[in-house]
VMD Tcl script that builds the backbone (N, CA, C; Angstrom):
set m [mol new atoms 288]
animate dup $m
set s [atomselect $m all]
$s set {name element resname resid chain x y z} {
  {N N UNK 1 A -12.241 -8.515 2.828}
  {CA C UNK 1 A -11.979 -7.189 2.277}
  {C C UNK 1 A -13.252 -6.361 2.323}
  {N N UNK 2 A -13.107 -5.112 2.644}
  {CA C UNK 2 A -14.256 -4.216 2.702}
  {C C UNK 2 A -14.251 -3.310 1.471}
  {N N UNK 3 A -15.435 -3.058 0.957}
  {CA C UNK 3 A -15.601 -2.171 -0.189}
  {C C UNK 3 A -16.604 -1.084 0.166}
  {N N UNK 4 A -16.400 0.088 -0.388}
  {CA C UNK 4 A -17.358 1.175 -0.249}
  {C C UNK 4 A -18.196 1.201 -1.521}
  {N N UNK 5 A -19.518 1.134 -1.365}
  {CA C UNK 5 A -20.434 1.065 -2.499}
  {C C UNK 5 A -21.624 1.990 -2.259}
  {N N UNK 6 A -22.428 2.170 -3.277}
  {CA C UNK 6 A -23.728 2.842 -3.156}
  {C C UNK 6 A -24.781 1.751 -3.314}
  {N N UNK 7 A -25.699 1.673 -2.354}
  {CA C UNK 7 A -26.793 0.709 -2.421}
  {C C UNK 7 A -28.112 1.452 -2.532}
  {N N UNK 8 A -29.060 0.823 -3.212}
  {CA C UNK 8 A -30.405 1.383 -3.325}
  {C C UNK 8 A -31.376 0.483 -2.567}
  {N N UNK 9 A -32.310 1.126 -1.871}
  {CA C UNK 9 A -33.307 0.435 -1.062}
  {C C UNK 9 A -34.698 0.907 -1.466}
  {N N UNK 10 A -35.656 -0.031 -1.531}
  {CA C UNK 10 A -37.058 0.327 -1.724}
  {C C UNK 10 A -37.654 0.622 -0.362}
  {N N UNK 11 A -38.154 1.828 -0.159}
  {CA C UNK 11 A -38.831 2.204 1.082}
  {C C UNK 11 A -40.311 2.403 0.811}
  {N N UNK 12 A -41.139 1.935 1.725}
  {CA C UNK 12 A -42.587 2.118 1.661}
  {C C UNK 12 A -42.971 3.179 2.675}
  {N N UNK 13 A -43.318 4.365 2.193}
  {CA C UNK 13 A -43.765 5.455 3.047}
  {C C UNK 13 A -45.285 5.532 2.957}
  {N N UNK 14 A -45.961 4.761 3.811}
  {CA C UNK 14 A -47.434 4.740 3.834}
  {C C UNK 14 A -48.030 4.482 2.459}
  {N N UNK 15 A -47.526 3.460 1.784}
  {CA C UNK 15 A -48.055 3.080 0.482}
  {C C UNK 15 A -47.398 3.764 -0.704}
  {N N UNK 16 A -46.576 4.758 -0.456}
  {CA C UNK 16 A -45.835 5.414 -1.522}
  {C C UNK 16 A -44.401 4.895 -1.497}
  {N N UNK 17 A -43.998 4.276 -2.589}
  {CA C UNK 17 A -42.674 3.670 -2.653}
  {C C UNK 17 A -41.645 4.651 -3.203}
  {N N UNK 18 A -40.478 4.618 -2.609}
  {CA C UNK 18 A -39.393 5.505 -3.020}
  {C C UNK 18 A -38.080 4.737 -2.913}
  {N N UNK 19 A -37.192 4.964 -3.883}
  {CA C UNK 19 A -35.858 4.372 -3.831}
  {C C UNK 19 A -34.933 5.361 -3.139}
  {N N UNK 20 A -34.275 4.886 -2.088}
  {CA C UNK 20 A -33.313 5.697 -1.342}
  {C C UNK 20 A -31.927 5.103 -1.585}
  {N N UNK 21 A -30.986 5.953 -1.957}
  {CA C UNK 21 A -29.607 5.507 -2.167}
  {C C UNK 21 A -28.787 5.835 -0.934}
  {N N UNK 22 A -27.985 4.862 -0.495}
  {CA C UNK 22 A -27.156 5.042 0.694}
  {C C UNK 22 A -25.712 4.682 0.376}
  {N N UNK 23 A -24.785 5.420 0.969}
  {CA C UNK 23 A -23.382 5.031 0.949}
  {C C UNK 23 A -23.266 3.846 1.894}
  {N N UNK 24 A -22.502 2.831 1.500}
  {CA C UNK 24 A -22.396 1.636 2.329}
  {C C UNK 24 A -20.979 1.093 2.320}
  {N N UNK 25 A -20.609 0.545 3.461}
  {CA C UNK 25 A -19.337 -0.132 3.626}
  {C C UNK 25 A -19.652 -1.608 3.820}
  {N N UNK 26 A -19.252 -2.443 2.865}
  {CA C UNK 26 A -19.505 -3.879 2.948}
  {C C UNK 26 A -18.522 -4.469 3.947}
  {N N UNK 27 A -19.060 -5.081 5.030}
  {CA C UNK 27 A -18.190 -5.640 6.070}
  {C C UNK 27 A -18.218 -7.165 6.111}
  {N N UNK 28 A -19.198 -7.774 5.450}
  {CA C UNK 28 A -19.321 -9.228 5.338}
  {C C UNK 28 A -20.332 -9.486 4.226}
  {N N UNK 29 A -20.398 -10.716 3.728}
  {CA C UNK 29 A -21.405 -10.980 2.688}
  {C C UNK 29 A -22.800 -10.576 3.159}
  {N N UNK 30 A -23.454 -9.746 2.389}
  {CA C UNK 30 A -24.805 -9.244 2.646}
  {C C UNK 30 A -24.901 -8.333 3.870}
  {N N UNK 31 A -23.787 -7.943 4.471}
  {CA C UNK 31 A -23.809 -7.095 5.663}
  {C C UNK 31 A -23.053 -5.812 5.376}
  {N N UNK 32 A -23.728 -4.689 5.656}
  {CA C UNK 32 A -23.153 -3.384 5.337}
  {C C UNK 32 A -23.333 -2.417 6.502}
  {N N UNK 33 A -22.489 -1.403 6.514}
  {CA C UNK 33 A -22.678 -0.249 7.380}
  {C C UNK 33 A -23.110 0.874 6.444}
  {N N UNK 34 A -24.241 1.517 6.762}
  {CA C UNK 34 A -24.762 2.582 5.911}
  {C C UNK 34 A -24.826 3.897 6.676}
  {N N UNK 35 A -24.858 4.972 5.914}
  {CA C UNK 35 A -25.014 6.306 6.477}
  {C C UNK 35 A -26.119 7.001 5.697}
  {N N UNK 36 A -27.171 7.391 6.424}
  {CA C UNK 36 A -28.293 8.046 5.765}
  {C C UNK 36 A -29.058 8.873 6.790}
  {N N UNK 37 A -29.360 10.110 6.443}
  {CA C UNK 37 A -30.105 10.963 7.367}
  {C C UNK 37 A -29.330 11.192 8.644}
  {N N UNK 38 A -29.914 10.787 9.769}
  {CA C UNK 38 A -29.261 10.932 11.071}
  {C C UNK 38 A -28.729 9.611 11.604}
  {N N UNK 39 A -28.675 8.582 10.768}
  {CA C UNK 39 A -28.288 7.249 11.245}
  {C C UNK 39 A -27.075 6.681 10.527}
  {N N UNK 40 A -26.240 6.034 11.321}
  {CA C UNK 40 A -25.232 5.121 10.805}
  {C C UNK 40 A -25.692 3.755 11.300}
  {N N UNK 41 A -25.884 2.811 10.374}
  {CA C UNK 41 A -26.511 1.539 10.729}
  {C C UNK 41 A -25.722 0.354 10.213}
  {N N UNK 42 A -25.850 -0.762 10.922}
  {CA C UNK 42 A -25.408 -2.057 10.401}
  {C C UNK 42 A -26.661 -2.733 9.878}
  {N N UNK 43 A -26.627 -3.146 8.617}
  {CA C UNK 43 A -27.793 -3.761 7.981}
  {C C UNK 43 A -27.399 -5.058 7.292}
  {N N UNK 44 A -28.314 -6.023 7.342}
  {CA C UNK 44 A -28.156 -7.270 6.604}
  {C C UNK 44 A -29.175 -7.245 5.474}
  {N N UNK 45 A -28.688 -7.265 4.238}
  {CA C UNK 45 A -29.568 -7.255 3.068}
  {C C UNK 45 A -29.942 -8.703 2.773}
  {N N UNK 46 A -31.231 -9.001 2.918}
  {CA C UNK 46 A -31.718 -10.371 2.744}
  {C C UNK 46 A -32.190 -10.671 1.330}
  {N N UNK 47 A -32.706 -9.643 0.631}
  {CA C UNK 47 A -33.241 -9.882 -0.710}
  {C C UNK 47 A -33.124 -8.610 -1.537}
  {N N UNK 48 A -32.752 -8.768 -2.805}
  {CA C UNK 48 A -32.749 -7.664 -3.757}
  {C C UNK 48 A -33.611 -8.057 -4.953}
  {N N UNK 49 A -34.104 -7.042 -5.673}
  {CA C UNK 49 A -34.889 -7.329 -6.874}
  {C C UNK 49 A -33.961 -7.525 -8.068}
  {N N UNK 50 A -34.536 -7.682 -9.249}
  {CA C UNK 50 A -33.752 -7.948 -10.456}
  {C C UNK 50 A -32.830 -6.789 -10.835}
  {N N UNK 51 A -33.070 -5.605 -10.265}
  {CA C UNK 51 A -32.223 -4.438 -10.532}
  {C C UNK 51 A -31.185 -4.204 -9.435}
  {N N UNK 52 A -31.095 -5.128 -8.481}
  {CA C UNK 52 A -30.129 -4.996 -7.400}
  {C C UNK 52 A -30.565 -4.055 -6.288}
  {N N UNK 53 A -31.835 -3.672 -6.281}
  {CA C UNK 53 A -32.349 -2.785 -5.240}
  {C C UNK 53 A -32.803 -3.634 -4.055}
  {N N UNK 54 A -32.338 -3.273 -2.850}
  {CA C UNK 54 A -32.700 -4.022 -1.650}
  {C C UNK 54 A -34.195 -3.893 -1.391}
  {N N UNK 55 A -34.851 -5.042 -1.231}
  {CA C UNK 55 A -36.287 -5.049 -0.943}
  {C C UNK 55 A -36.573 -5.565 0.466}
  {N N UNK 56 A -35.695 -6.406 0.985}
  {CA C UNK 56 A -35.840 -6.912 2.349}
  {C C UNK 56 A -34.484 -6.823 3.023}
  {N N UNK 57 A -34.464 -6.150 4.190}
  {CA C UNK 57 A -33.231 -6.033 4.963}
  {C C UNK 57 A -33.585 -5.901 6.432}
  {N N UNK 58 A -32.613 -6.190 7.275}
  {CA C UNK 58 A -32.766 -6.057 8.724}
  {C C UNK 58 A -31.725 -5.064 9.227}
  {N N UNK 59 A -32.157 -4.121 10.031}
  {CA C UNK 59 A -31.222 -3.212 10.681}
  {C C UNK 59 A -30.820 -3.847 12.004}
  {N N UNK 60 A -29.507 -4.050 12.172}
  {CA C UNK 60 A -28.982 -4.721 13.359}
  {C C UNK 60 A -28.666 -3.712 14.459}
  {N N UNK 61 A -28.113 -2.561 14.089}
  {CA C UNK 61 A -27.748 -1.539 15.073}
  {C C UNK 61 A -27.771 -0.172 14.415}
  {N N UNK 62 A -28.072 0.852 15.220}
  {CA C UNK 62 A -28.071 2.238 14.762}
  {C C UNK 62 A -27.240 3.095 15.708}
  {N N UNK 63 A -26.551 4.063 15.153}
  {CA C UNK 63 A -25.948 5.142 15.926}
  {C C UNK 63 A -26.575 6.420 15.386}
  {N N UNK 64 A -27.251 7.165 16.261}
  {CA C UNK 64 A -27.904 8.403 15.856}
  {C C UNK 64 A -26.914 9.552 16.051}
  {N N UNK 65 A -26.704 10.306 14.981}
  {CA C UNK 65 A -25.789 11.453 14.995}
  {C C UNK 65 A -26.462 12.612 14.276}
  {N N UNK 66 A -26.002 13.824 14.493}
  {CA C UNK 66 A -26.535 14.940 13.705}
  {C C UNK 66 A -26.307 14.683 12.203}
  {N N UNK 67 A -27.289 15.036 11.407}
  {CA C UNK 67 A -27.217 14.785 9.966}
  {C C UNK 67 A -25.972 15.388 9.330}
  {N N UNK 68 A -25.534 16.549 9.812}
  {CA C UNK 68 A -24.347 17.173 9.226}
  {C C UNK 68 A -23.093 16.325 9.454}
  {N N UNK 69 A -23.065 15.533 10.503}
  {CA C UNK 69 A -21.939 14.614 10.724}
  {C C UNK 69 A -22.076 13.395 9.826}
  {N N UNK 70 A -23.296 12.837 9.750}
  {CA C UNK 70 A -23.523 11.635 8.936}
  {C C UNK 70 A -23.178 11.895 7.473}
  {N N UNK 71 A -23.565 13.054 6.952}
  {CA C UNK 71 A -23.303 13.340 5.534}
  {C C UNK 71 A -21.815 13.512 5.246}
  {N N UNK 72 A -21.016 13.788 6.271}
  {CA C UNK 72 A -19.573 13.979 6.082}
  {C C UNK 72 A -18.744 12.720 6.352}
  {N N UNK 73 A -19.394 11.614 6.733}
  {CA C UNK 73 A -18.644 10.391 7.029}
  {C C UNK 73 A -17.982 9.885 5.758}
  {N N UNK 74 A -16.706 9.611 5.862}
  {CA C UNK 74 A -15.921 9.102 4.736}
  {C C UNK 74 A -15.622 7.629 4.989}
  {N N UNK 75 A -16.418 6.751 4.387}
  {CA C UNK 75 A -16.224 5.317 4.593}
  {C C UNK 75 A -14.884 4.832 4.061}
  {N N UNK 76 A -14.339 5.530 3.078}
  {CA C UNK 76 A -13.011 5.136 2.575}
  {C C UNK 76 A -11.982 5.189 3.701}
  {N N UNK 77 A -12.096 6.189 4.575}
  {CA C UNK 77 A -11.128 6.317 5.668}
  {C C UNK 77 A -11.415 5.341 6.801}
  {N N UNK 78 A -12.613 4.760 6.827}
  {CA C UNK 78 A -12.988 3.825 7.889}
  {C C UNK 78 A -12.867 2.367 7.486}
  {N N UNK 79 A -12.704 2.092 6.198}
  {CA C UNK 79 A -12.827 0.718 5.730}
  {C C UNK 79 A -11.760 -0.238 6.242}
  {N N UNK 80 A -10.642 0.260 6.728}
  {CA C UNK 80 A -9.604 -0.632 7.248}
  {C C UNK 80 A -9.727 -0.875 8.746}
  {N N UNK 81 A -10.741 -0.278 9.387}
  {CA C UNK 81 A -10.951 -0.462 10.819}
  {C C UNK 81 A -11.867 -1.648 11.084}
  {N N UNK 82 A -11.780 -2.206 12.280}
  {CA C UNK 82 A -12.759 -3.213 12.679}
  {C C UNK 82 A -14.100 -2.511 12.878}
  {N N UNK 83 A -15.175 -3.266 12.838}
  {CA C UNK 83 A -16.499 -2.685 13.055}
  {C C UNK 83 A -16.571 -2.072 14.452}
  {N N UNK 84 A -16.023 -2.760 15.437}
  {CA C UNK 84 A -16.038 -2.236 16.807}
  {C C UNK 84 A -15.309 -0.897 16.889}
  {N N UNK 85 A -14.146 -0.801 16.266}
  {CA C UNK 85 A -13.384 0.446 16.306}
  {C C UNK 85 A -14.117 1.553 15.545}
  {N N UNK 86 A -14.733 1.207 14.432}
  {CA C UNK 86 A -15.471 2.207 13.663}
  {C C UNK 86 A -16.606 2.780 14.508}
  {N N UNK 87 A -17.391 1.936 15.170}
  {CA C UNK 87 A -18.491 2.428 15.981}
  {C C UNK 87 A -17.998 3.125 17.242}
  {N N UNK 88 A -16.835 2.726 17.774}
  {CA C UNK 88 A -16.260 3.437 18.912}
  {C C UNK 88 A -15.953 4.875 18.510}
  {N N UNK 89 A -15.386 5.039 17.325}
  {CA C UNK 89 A -15.073 6.393 16.837}
  {C C UNK 89 A -16.333 7.208 16.578}
  {N N UNK 90 A -17.362 6.561 16.025}
  {CA C UNK 90 A -18.622 7.272 15.784}
  {C C UNK 90 A -19.271 7.678 17.109}
  {N N UNK 91 A -19.210 6.799 18.099}
  {CA C UNK 91 A -19.759 7.134 19.411}
  {C C UNK 91 A -18.988 8.291 20.044}
  {N N UNK 92 A -17.687 8.342 19.828}
  {CA C UNK 92 A -16.881 9.439 20.361}
  {C C UNK 92 A -17.291 10.764 19.726}
  {N N UNK 93 A -17.626 10.743 18.449}
  {CA C UNK 93 A -18.121 11.951 17.770}
  {C C UNK 93 A -19.422 12.405 18.420}
  {N N UNK 94 A -20.285 11.456 18.715}
  {CA C UNK 94 A -21.587 11.774 19.306}
  {C C UNK 94 A -21.429 12.459 20.653}
  {N N UNK 95 A -20.433 12.040 21.446}
  {CA C UNK 95 A -20.218 12.620 22.772}
  {C C UNK 95 A -19.616 14.016 22.698}
  {N N UNK 96 A -18.889 14.288 21.626}
  {CA C UNK 96 A -18.185 15.589 21.505}
  {C C UNK 96 A -19.152 16.737 21.310}
}
mol reanalyze $m
mol bondsrecalc $m
mol representation Tube
mol addrep $m
């Protein structure tokens, strides 16, 4: 089952730490599809801190899209699709 959640990540911007919140679609244990900025990504969250904030993760794949498209992605409407079909649709948006 896939769930749409909000995840928080610790980012290190040249020694300045910031928490970034991302909309995420859980597609497998510890594996999510996120939308942030100009990227839709598949990420594996390897470690979280005591507050549930991701501290270590790996980005497996990225689809770069205009930010105005990324901010409008509705994961609720995508959650019943396979990952392949979801990325096929996102790639089709990119070509349009």
